[in-house]
C-alpha positions as CSV (number, residue, x, y, z in Angstrom):
1,M,0.0,0.0,0.0
2,T,1.4,3.4,-1.0
3,E,1.6,6.4,1.3
4,E,-1.2,8.1,-0.7
5,H,-3.5,5.1,-0.2
6,K,-2.6,5.0,3.5
7,R,-3.4,8.7,3.8
8,M,-6.7,8.3,2.0
9,L,-7.7,5.4,4.3
10,E,-6.8,7.5,7.4
11,N,-8.8,10.4,6.0
12,E,-11.8,8.1,5.4
13,M,-11.5,6.7,8.9
14,A,-11.4,10.3,10.3
15,E,-14.5,11.2,8.4
16,A,-16.2,8.0,9.6
17,V,-15.4,9.0,13.2
18,K,-16.7,12.5,12.6
19,S,-19.9,11.2,11.3
20,G,-20.7,9.1,14.3
21,F,-18.7,5.9,13.8
22,T,-16.3,4.9,16.5
23,G,-13.5,2.5,16.4
24,D,-15.7,0.0,18.3
25,H,-18.2,-0.1,15.5
26,V,-15.5,-0.9,13.0
27,E,-13.9,-3.6,15.2
28,K,-17.3,-5.2,15.7
29,D,-18.4,-4.9,12.1
30,P,-15.5,-4.4,9.7
31,L,-18.1,-4.1,6.8
32,L,-18.8,-0.6,8.0
33,I,-15.5,0.7,6.7
34,I,-16.0,-1.2,3.4
35,L,-19.5,0.4,3.1
36,W,-17.9,3.8,3.9
37,R,-15.3,3.3,1.2
38,L,-18.0,2.2,-1.3
39,N,-19.8,5.4,-0.5
40,H,-16.7,7.4,-1.3
41,Q,-16.3,5.6,-4.6
42,D,-19.9,6.3,-5.4
43,R,-19.3,10.0,-4.9
44,A,-16.1,9.9,-7.0
45,L,-17.9,8.1,-9.8
46,D,-20.7,10.7,-9.7
47,S,-18.1,13.4,-10.0
48,I,-16.5,11.6,-12.9
49,K,-19.9,11.2,-14.5
50,A,-20.6,14.9,-14.2
51,D,-17.3,15.7,-15.7
52,L,-17.8,13.3,-18.6
53,T,-21.3,14.8,-19.3
54,S,-19.9,18.3,-19.5
55,H,-17.0,17.1,-21.7
56,I,-19.4,15.4,-24.1
57,A,-21.6,18.5,-24.3
58,Q,-18.5,20.6,-25.1
59,N,-17.4,18.1,-27.6
60,Q,-20.7,18.3,-29.5
61,A,-20.4,22.1,-29.6
62,I,-16.8,22.0,-30.8
63,Q,-17.6,19.2,-33.3
64,Q,-20.1,21.4,-35.1
65,S,-17.5,24.2,-35.4
66,V,-14.9,21.8,-36.7
67,D,-17.3,20.4,-39.3
68,E,-18.0,23.9,-40.5
69,L,-14.3,24.7,-40.7
70,V,-13.7,21.5,-42.7
71,A,-16.5,22.3,-45.1
72,F,-15.2,25.9,-45.5
73,W,-11.7,24.5,-46.2
74,A,-12.9,22.0,-48.7
75,G,-14.9,24.8,-50.4
76,S,-11.9,27.1,-50.5
77,K,-9.9,24.3,-52.2
78,V,-12.6,24.0,-54.9
79,A,-12.8,27.7,-55.3
80,G,-9.0,27.9,-55.6
81,R,-9.0,25.3,-58.4
82,I,-11.8,27.1,-60.2
83,M,-10.0,30.5,-59.9
84,T,-6.7,28.9,-61.1
85,W,-8.5,27.4,-64.2
86,G,-10.2,30.7,-64.8
87,V,-7.0,32.7,-64.6
88,G,-5.4,30.2,-66.9
89,I,-8.2,30.4,-69.5
90,L,-8.1,34.3,-69.3
91,A,-4.4,34.3,-69.7
92,A,-4.7,32.0,-72.8
93,A,-7.4,34.2,-74.2
94,G,-5.3,37.3,-73.6
95,A,-2.3,35.7,-75.3
96,A,-4.4,34.6,-78.2
97,Y,-5.9,38.1,-78.5
98,A,-2.4,39.7,-78.3
99,S,-1.1,37.3,-80.9
100,F,-4.1,37.9,-83.2
101,K,-3.7,41.7,-82.8
102,K,0.0,41.5,-83.5
103,D,-0.6,39.4,-86.6
104,L,-3.3,41.7,-87.7
105,F,-1.2,44.9,-87.5
106,S,2.1,43.4,-88.7
């Protein structure tokens, strides 16, 4: 048993004594300390459950934002490709016009 576990057990025993248990009760019925520890575990599990619930709620809110960001990023990639093609076509048209104009006036 580590020092931390020993301290936890001592703290639990002190809380049990404060709440009306005496050492005599524990000596007569050692199940009382087991029940006391189970009660502490229940409280710890309730705390963990509350934390998980809040994290899940935050995750859902964040997930919507991430989905929107990914959709925007994918859209910007498509828009970038369209603009690249458009600029290429305009440059080709401009070069053809310049070539035609040069041949026309030469």
